[in-house]
ROPADO-282736 format. One record per residue: x, y, z of N, C-alpha, C in turn. Coordinates in nm, 2 decimals, decimal comma, m for minus. Atoms other than C-alpha are relative to their C-alpha. Layout:
REM ROPADO-282736
((X; Y; Z); (X; Y; Z); (X; Y; Z));
...
This chain:
REM ROPADO-282736
((0,01; m0,07; m0,13); (0,78; m2,91; m1,05); (0,08; 0,12; m0,04));
((m0,07; m0,13; 0,04); (1,04; m2,65; m1,20); (m0,11; 0,11; m0,07));
((0,10; m0,09; 0,04); (0,75; m2,49; m1,39); (m0,11; 0,04; 0,09));
((0,09; m0,05; m0,12); (0,51; m2,48; m1,09); (0,07; 0,09; 0,08));
((m0,06; m0,13; m0,05); (0,79; m2,29; m0,91); (0,01; 0,11; m0,05));
((0,00; m0,12; 0,09); (0,83; m2,07; m1,19); (m0,13; 0,09; 0,02));
((0,14; m0,08; 0,01); (0,45; m1,99; m1,19); (0,00; 0,06; 0,13));
((0,01; m0,07; m0,16); (0,45; m1,93; m0,81); (0,08; 0,12; 0,01));
((m0,08; m0,10; m0,01); (0,74; m1,71; m0,84); (m0,04; 0,12; m0,10));
((0,05; m0,08; 0,09); (0,61; m1,52; m1,15); (m0,14; 0,08; 0,06));
((0,08; m0,09; m0,06); (0,30; m1,44; m0,95); (0,04; 0,07; 0,10));
((m0,06; m0,08; m0,10); (0,49; m1,31; m0,65); (0,07; 0,13; m0,07));
((m0,06; m0,09; 0,07); (0,70; m1,11; m0,89); (m0,11; 0,11; m0,07));
((0,11; m0,07; 0,04); (0,39; m0,96; m1,05); (m0,07; 0,09; 0,11));
((0,07; m0,08; m0,09); (0,23; m0,87; m0,73); (0,09; 0,10; 0,07));
((m0,09; m0,13; m0,04); (0,53; m0,70; m0,60); (0,01; 0,12; m0,08));
((0,00; m0,09; 0,08); (0,55; m0,50; m0,88); (m0,11; 0,11; m0,01));
((0,12; m0,09; 0,01); (0,19; m0,38; m0,89); (m0,02; 0,04; 0,16));
((0,01; m0,06; m0,15); (0,20; m0,34; m0,48); (0,07; 0,11; 0,01));
((m0,10; m0,12; m0,02); (0,47; m0,09; m0,51); (m0,03; 0,10; m0,10));
((0,07; m0,10; 0,11); (0,32; 0,09; m0,83); (m0,11; 0,06; 0,05));
((0,12; m0,06; m0,02); (m0,01; 0,12; m0,73); (m0,10; m0,02; 0,11));
((0,02; 0,03; m0,16); (m0,04; 0,00; m0,35); (m0,07; m0,11; 0,01));
((0,08; 0,11; m0,03); (m0,17; m0,30; m0,22); (m0,16; m0,01; m0,02));
((0,14; 0,01; 0,00); (m0,52; m0,20; m0,17); (m0,07; 0,04; m0,14));
((0,03; m0,01; 0,14); (m0,53; m0,09; m0,54); (0,01; m0,11; m0,11));
((m0,07; 0,10; 0,08); (m0,41; m0,39; m0,67); (m0,12; m0,12; 0,02));
((0,09; 0,10; 0,03); (m0,65; m0,67; m0,79); (0,06; m0,13; m0,04));
((m0,04; 0,13; 0,03); (m0,62; m1,06; m0,83); (0,01; 0,00; m0,15));
((0,01; 0,00; 0,17); (m0,72; m1,00; m1,22); (0,13; 0,08; m0,03));
((m0,11; m0,05; 0,05); (m0,44; m0,75; m1,23); (0,14; m0,09; 0,01));
((m0,14; 0,08; m0,04); (m0,15; m0,99; m1,08); (m0,04; m0,11; m0,11));
((0,01; 0,12; 0,09); (m0,31; m1,27; m1,31); (0,05; 0,04; m0,13));
((m0,03; m0,04; 0,13); (m0,27; m1,05; m1,62); (0,15; 0,03; m0,03));
((m0,16; m0,04; 0,00); (0,08; m0,92; m1,51); (0,09; m0,13; 0,00));
((m0,06; 0,14; m0,03); (0,20; m1,28; m1,42); (0,00; m0,09; m0,12));
((m0,01; 0,10; 0,09); (0,05; m1,48; m1,70); (m0,06; m0,10; 0,05));
((0,09; 0,13; m0,07); (m0,11; m1,72; m1,46); (m0,13; 0,03; m0,02));
((0,14; 0,01; 0,01); (m0,44; m1,83; m1,46); (m0,07; 0,05; 0,14));
((0,08; m0,03; m0,13); (m0,70; m1,73; m1,19); (0,02; m0,14; 0,08));
((m0,03; 0,16; m0,07); (m0,68; m2,13; m1,09); (0,12; 0,00; 0,05));
((m0,15; 0,01; m0,05); (m0,30; m2,10; m1,06); (0,01; 0,06; 0,14));
((m0,02; m0,09; m0,11); (m0,31; m1,80; m0,82); (m0,06; m0,06; 0,11));
((0,06; 0,04; m0,15); (m0,58; m1,98; m0,60); (0,05; m0,15; 0,01));
((m0,05; 0,13; m0,04); (m0,39; m2,30; m0,62); (0,11; 0,01; 0,10));
((m0,12; m0,04; m0,06); (m0,10; m2,12; m0,46); (m0,04; 0,08; 0,12));
((0,08; m0,09; m0,09); (m0,30; m1,86; m0,25); (m0,13; m0,01; 0,03));
((0,15; m0,03; m0,02); (m0,62; m1,82; m0,08); (m0,04; 0,15; m0,04));
((0,04; m0,09; 0,06); (m0,63; m1,48; m0,19); (0,12; 0,11; 0,01));
((m0,10; m0,11; 0,00); (m0,43; m1,12; m0,22); (0,08; m0,01; 0,14));
((m0,06; 0,02; m0,15); (m0,35; m1,14; 0,17); (0,13; m0,09; 0,02));
((m0,10; 0,12; 0,02); (m0,17; m1,46; 0,11); (0,14; 0,03; m0,09));
((m0,12; m0,05; 0,10); (0,05; m1,31; m0,18); (0,07; 0,07; 0,08));
((m0,06; m0,09; m0,09); (0,14; m1,05; 0,06); (0,12; m0,06; 0,09));
((m0,07; 0,06; m0,11); (0,23; m1,26; 0,33); (0,12; m0,09; m0,04));
((m0,10; 0,06; 0,04); (0,44; m1,48; 0,10); (0,12; 0,09; m0,05));
((m0,13; m0,09; 0,03); (0,65; m1,19; m0,02); (0,06; 0,00; 0,13));
((m0,05; m0,03; m0,13); (0,69; m1,11; 0,36); (0,10; m0,09; 0,01));
((m0,05; 0,12; m0,04); (0,80; m1,47; 0,41); (0,14; m0,01; m0,09));
((m0,13; m0,01; 0,10); (1,05; m1,42; 0,10); (0,11; 0,11; 0,06));
((m0,08; m0,10; m0,04); (1,18; m1,12; 0,26); (0,09; m0,03; 0,13));
((m0,05; 0,03; m0,15); (1,25; m1,25; 0,60); (0,08; m0,13; m0,04));
((m0,08; 0,08; 0,04); (1,41; m1,56; 0,46); (0,14; 0,04; m0,07));
((m0,13; m0,05; 0,06); (1,65; m1,34; 0,24); (0,08; 0,07; 0,09));
((m0,09; m0,05; m0,11); (1,77; m1,16; 0,54); (0,06; m0,07; 0,08));
((m0,05; 0,10; m0,09); (1,81; m1,45; 0,74); (0,10; m0,08; m0,07));
((m0,09; 0,07; 0,09); (2,01; m1,62; 0,46); (0,12; 0,07; 0,00));
((m0,14; m0,10; 0,00); (2,23; m1,32; 0,46); (0,06; 0,01; 0,13));
((m0,05; 0,00; m0,13); (2,26; m1,32; 0,82); (0,09; m0,11; 0,03));
((m0,07; 0,13; m0,05); (2,37; m1,69; 0,85); (0,13; 0,01; m0,11));
((m0,11; m0,01; 0,08); (2,62; m1,62; 0,55); (0,10; 0,07; 0,03));
((m0,12; m0,12; m0,07); (2,83; m1,37; 0,76); (0,06; m0,11; 0,10));
((m0,09; 0,05; m0,12); (3,09; m1,54; 0,96); (m0,04; 0,05; 0,13));
((0,04; m0,03; m0,13); (3,01; m1,54; 1,32); (0,00; m0,11; 0,12));
((0,00; 0,09; m0,13); (3,05; m1,68; 1,68); (m0,13; 0,03; 0,06));
((0,11; m0,01; m0,08); (2,77; m1,72; 1,92); (m0,01; 0,14; 0,11));
((0,03; m0,12; m0,12); (2,86; m1,38; 2,12); (m0,07; 0,10; m0,06));
((0,10; m0,12; 0,01); (2,64; m1,07; 2,13); (0,06; 0,07; m0,14));
((m0,05; m0,11; 0,10); (2,87; m0,87; 1,91); (0,01; m0,06; m0,14));
((0,01; 0,05; 0,14); (2,92; m1,12; 1,62); (m0,14; m0,02; m0,04));
((0,15; 0,01; 0,02); (2,52; m1,17; 1,64); (m0,06; 0,11; m0,05));
((0,06; m0,14; 0,03); (2,43; m0,83; 1,63); (0,05; 0,04; m0,15));
((m0,06; m0,05; 0,12); (2,69; m0,75; 1,36); (m0,06; m0,08; m0,13));
((0,07; 0,07; 0,10); (2,57; m1,04; 1,16); (m0,15; 0,04; m0,07));
((0,16; m0,04; 0,02); (2,20; m0,94; 1,17); (0,01; 0,12; m0,10));
((0,00; m0,12; 0,05); (2,28; m0,59; 1,07); (0,06; m0,02; m0,15));
((m0,08; 0,00; 0,15); (2,51; m0,69; 0,77); (m0,08; m0,08; m0,09));
((0,12; 0,06; 0,07); (2,24; m0,95; 0,67); (m0,09; 0,10; m0,07));
((0,09; m0,12; 0,06); (1,99; m0,66; 0,66); (0,03; 0,07; m0,15));
((m0,06; m0,09; 0,10); (2,20; m0,43; 0,46); (0,03; m0,07; m0,12));
((m0,04; 0,06; 0,11); (2,33; m0,69; 0,22); (m0,14; m0,05; m0,08));
((0,09; 0,04; 0,06); (2,00; m0,83; 0,15); (m0,12; 0,14; m0,05));
((0,06; m0,13; 0,05); (1,82; m0,49; 0,14); (0,04; 0,05; m0,10));
((m0,08; m0,05; 0,09); (2,06; m0,37; m0,08); (m0,02; m0,06; m0,15));
((m0,02; 0,10; 0,14); (2,05; m0,66; m0,33); (m0,17; 0,00; m0,04));
((0,16; 0,03; 0,01); (1,64; m0,65; m0,29); (m0,07; 0,13; 0,02));
((0,07; m0,12; m0,03); (1,54; m0,29; m0,28); (m0,14; 0,00; m0,02));
((0,14; m0,01; 0,01); (1,18; m0,33; m0,41); (m0,06; m0,09; 0,12));
((0,05; 0,10; m0,12); (1,12; m0,64; m0,16); (0,02; 0,08; 0,14));
((m0,02; m0,10; m0,12); (1,26; m0,41; 0,09); (m0,10; 0,10; 0,05));
((0,11; m0,10; m0,02); (1,01; m0,14; 0,05); (m0,11; m0,05; 0,03));
((0,13; 0,05; m0,03); (0,74; m0,38; 0,05); (0,00; m0,05; 0,14));
((m0,01; 0,06; m0,11); (0,86; m0,53; 0,35); (m0,02; 0,08; 0,13));
((0,01; m0,14; m0,09); (0,88; m0,19; 0,54); (m0,15; 0,03; 0,00));
((0,13; m0,04; 0,01); (0,53; m0,12; 0,41); (m0,09; m0,12; 0,08));
((0,07; 0,12; m0,08); (0,39; m0,47; 0,55); (0,00; 0,00; 0,17));
((m0,03; 0,01; m0,15); (0,54; m0,42; 0,89); (m0,10; 0,11; 0,04));
((0,09; m0,12; m0,02); (0,34; m0,09; 0,90); (m0,16; m0,07; 0,00));
((0,14; 0,05; 0,02); (0,01; m0,27; 0,78); (m0,03; m0,07; 0,10));
((0,04; 0,13; m0,06); (0,05; m0,55; 0,98); (m0,04; 0,05; 0,17));
((0,04; m0,04; m0,16); (m0,01; m0,33; 1,31); (m0,15; 0,04; m0,01));
((0,16; m0,05; 0,00); (m0,37; m0,23; 1,20); (m0,09; m0,06; m0,09));
((0,10; 0,08; 0,10); (m0,49; m0,45; 0,92); (0,00; m0,16; 0,01));
((0,04; 0,13; m0,02); (m0,64; m0,79; 0,98); (0,03; m0,10; m0,10));
((m0,08; 0,06; 0,13); (m0,50; m0,90; 0,64); (0,13; m0,06; 0,05));
((m0,16; 0,03; m0,02); (m0,16; m0,91; 0,78); (0,01; m0,05; 0,14));
((m0,03; 0,06; m0,13); (m0,24; m1,08; 1,12); (0,12; m0,10; m0,01));
((m0,11; 0,08; m0,01); (0,02; m1,34; 1,02); (0,14; 0,05; 0,02));
((m0,12; m0,07; m0,01); (0,28; m1,09; 0,98); (0,03; 0,07; 0,14));
((m0,01; m0,06; m0,12); (0,20; m0,93; 1,30); (0,04; m0,11; 0,11));
((m0,04; 0,14; m0,09); (0,23; m1,29; 1,48); (0,14; 0,00; m0,01));
((m0,16; 0,05; 0,00); (0,58; m1,33; 1,34); (0,08; 0,10; 0,03));
((m0,09; m0,12; m0,05); (0,70; m0,98; 1,42); (m0,01; m0,02; 0,17));
((0,00; 0,00; m0,15); (0,59; m1,03; 1,79); (0,07; m0,13; 0,04));
((m0,07; 0,10; m0,04); (0,74; m1,38; 1,79); (0,16; 0,04; m0,03));
((m0,16; m0,03; 0,01); (1,08; m1,26; 1,68); (0,03; 0,11; 0,10));
((m0,04; m0,08; m0,11); (1,06; m0,95; 1,91); (0,01; m0,09; 0,13));
((0,01; 0,08; m0,12); (0,99; m1,20; 2,20); (0,15; m0,08; 0,00));
((m0,14; 0,08; 0,01); (1,29; m1,41; 2,07); (0,14; 0,10; 0,02));
((m0,12; m0,08; m0,01); (1,51; m1,11; 2,04); (0,01; 0,08; 0,14));
((0,00; m0,05; m0,14); (1,40; m0,97; 2,38); (0,07; m0,09; 0,10));
((m0,07; 0,10; m0,10); (1,52; m1,30; 2,55); (0,13; m0,02; m0,03));
((m0,14; 0,02; 0,04); (1,85; m1,33; 2,35); (0,07; 0,14; 0,07));
((m0,07; m0,14; m0,06); (1,92; m0,96; 2,47); (0,00; 0,00; 0,15));
((0,00; 0,01; m0,15); (1,82; m1,03; 2,83); (0,13; m0,11; 0,05));
((m0,10; 0,07; m0,01); (2,07; m1,30; 2,81); (0,14; 0,06; 0,01));
((m0,11; m0,10; 0,00); (2,34; m1,08; 2,70); (0,03; 0,10; 0,11));
((m0,04; m0,10; m0,13); (2,27; m0,84; 2,98); (0,05; m0,08; 0,08));
((m0,05; 0,04; m0,14); (2,31; m1,08; 3,25); (0,13; m0,05; m0,03));
((m0,12; 0,04; 0,02); (2,64; m1,20; 3,08); (0,08; 0,15; m0,01));
((m0,04; m0,11; m0,02); (2,72; m0,82; 3,10); (0,07; 0,04; m0,14));
((m0,05; m0,02; 0,14); (2,79; m0,80; 2,70); (m0,09; 0,15; m0,04));
((0,08; m0,13; 0,05); (2,54; m0,51; 2,65); (m0,08; 0,07; 0,11));
((0,05; m0,11; m0,08); (2,39; m0,19; 2,80); (m0,13; m0,07; 0,06));
((0,16; 0,05; m0,07); (2,07; m0,25; 3,05); (m0,09; 0,10; m0,03));
((0,11; m0,08; 0,08); (1,82; m0,10; 2,79); (m0,11; m0,11; m0,02));
((0,09; 0,08; 0,03); (1,50; m0,24; 2,71); (0,02; m0,04; m0,16));
((m0,01; 0,05; 0,13); (1,50; m0,46; 2,39); (m0,06; 0,09; m0,09));
((0,07; m0,13; 0,12); (1,26; m0,19; 2,20); (0,11; 0,10; m0,01));
((m0,10; m0,12; 0,01); (1,53; 0,06; 2,25); (0,14; m0,08; m0,09));
((m0,10; 0,06; 0,07); (1,82; m0,17; 2,17); (m0,03; m0,04; m0,15));
((0,07; 0,03; 0,14); (1,64; m0,30; 1,85); (m0,01; 0,12; m0,08));
((m0,01; m0,10; 0,06); (1,60; 0,05; 1,75); (0,15; 0,05; m0,03));
((m0,13; m0,04; 0,00); (1,96; 0,13; 1,80); (0,07; m0,09; m0,09));
((m0,09; 0,09; 0,10); (2,08; m0,18; 1,62); (m0,06; 0,01; m0,14));
((0,07; m0,01; 0,15); (1,86; m0,20; 1,30); (m0,05; 0,12; m0,08));
((0,06; m0,13; 0,04); (1,68; 0,14; 1,30); (0,09; 0,08; m0,11));
((m0,08; m0,06; 0,11); (1,99; 0,31; 1,10); (0,00; m0,10; m0,10));
((m0,04; 0,10; 0,13); (2,02; 0,02; 0,85); (m0,15; 0,02; m0,04));
((0,15; m0,06; 0,07); (1,63; 0,08; 0,80); (0,01; 0,12; m0,08));
((0,01; m0,12; 0,04); (1,67; 0,44; 0,77); (0,07; 0,01; m0,15));
((m0,07; m0,03; 0,14); (1,95; 0,41; 0,50); (m0,06; m0,08; m0,13));
((0,06; 0,07; 0,10); (1,78; 0,13; 0,31); (m0,12; 0,06; m0,05));
((0,12; m0,05; 0,04); (1,47; 0,34; 0,29); (0,01; 0,14; m0,08));
((m0,03; m0,10; 0,07); (1,66; 0,61; 0,14); (0,10; m0,03; m0,13));
((m0,07; 0,04; 0,08); (1,92; 0,44; m0,06); (m0,03; m0,13; m0,07));
((0,04; 0,15; 0,05); (1,87; 0,17; m0,30); (0,12; m0,10; m0,01));
((m0,12; 0,08; m0,02); (2,22; 0,04; m0,30); (0,08; 0,06; 0,12));
((m0,08; m0,04; m0,10); (2,43; 0,04; 0,03); (0,16; m0,02; m0,05));
((m0,14; 0,04; 0,04); (2,82; 0,08; m0,02); (0,06; m0,08; 0,10));
((m0,07; 0,06; m0,10); (3,04; m0,15; 0,14); (0,07; 0,09; 0,14));
((m0,01; m0,09; m0,10); (3,18; 0,13; 0,34); (m0,11; 0,03; 0,09));
((0,11; m0,03; m0,08); (2,86; 0,25; 0,47); (m0,05; m0,13; 0,09));
((0,05; 0,14; m0,02); (2,76; m0,11; 0,52); (0,09; m0,04; 0,14));
((m0,11; 0,02; m0,10); (3,06; m0,16; 0,75); (0,00; 0,10; 0,12));
((0,01; m0,11; m0,08); (3,03; 0,16; 0,93); (m0,14; m0,02; 0,09));
((0,10; 0,01; m0,06); (2,66; 0,08; 1,03); (0,01; m0,13; 0,08));
((m0,01; 0,10; m0,08); (2,75; m0,27; 1,14); (0,07; 0,03; 0,13));
((m0,07; 0,00; m0,08); (2,99; m0,17; 1,34); (m0,06; 0,10; 0,12));
((0,08; m0,07; m0,09); (2,78; 0,12; 1,50); (m0,12; m0,07; 0,08));
((0,11; 0,08; m0,07); (2,48; m0,12; 1,56); (0,09; m0,08; 0,14));
((m0,07; 0,03; m0,12); (2,75; m0,28; 1,81); (0,05; 0,07; 0,11));
((m0,04; m0,10; m0,10); (2,87; 0,04; 1,95); (m0,11; 0,05; 0,09));
((0,09; m0,06; m0,04); (2,55; 0,16; 2,02); (m0,08; m0,07; 0,16));
((0,05; 0,08; m0,13); (2,45; m0,13; 2,28); (0,11; m0,05; 0,10));
((m0,13; 0,09; m0,07); (2,80; m0,30; 2,39); (0,01; 0,09; 0,13));
((m0,01; m0,07; m0,12); (2,83; m0,23; 2,75); (0,17; 0,03; 0,02));
């Protein structure tokens, strides 16, 4: 089982490197096979094709961000939830700059490319969940009465921008952005 998990991860690691180096469209299954050392059969054992590999990398990125968010002590308050999410994003993105870069690329591709429909669906689901949670916080008087799209941009937009330009985020910068995310939307 450990060997199978290692093979799976080696395929993902090779794909990540190739996608970032030469682009998703310019990367072939044969190149992923060669780079990972896996057989073509192994790749197709785990994945239906190249889009499934990209979706698996997306899922790893989301799981990493989620894990870092959950590792941040928090209460169910709007403030703690928002701060934990931004803290989680910054910790995860700083620890995984290459996967963050692909995560950002896939967010864009999901808007227009059919291969990434599962990512688009997941993004829409998360957006609806965030919108519902933000609406609850509005009713409770904790946050500003602005649309979730605007609030989300204010909350995570600066963190995305910093991670897009800096491979490592300092504790000081992370703390500043975490606090500013809350300041941007608190009532």
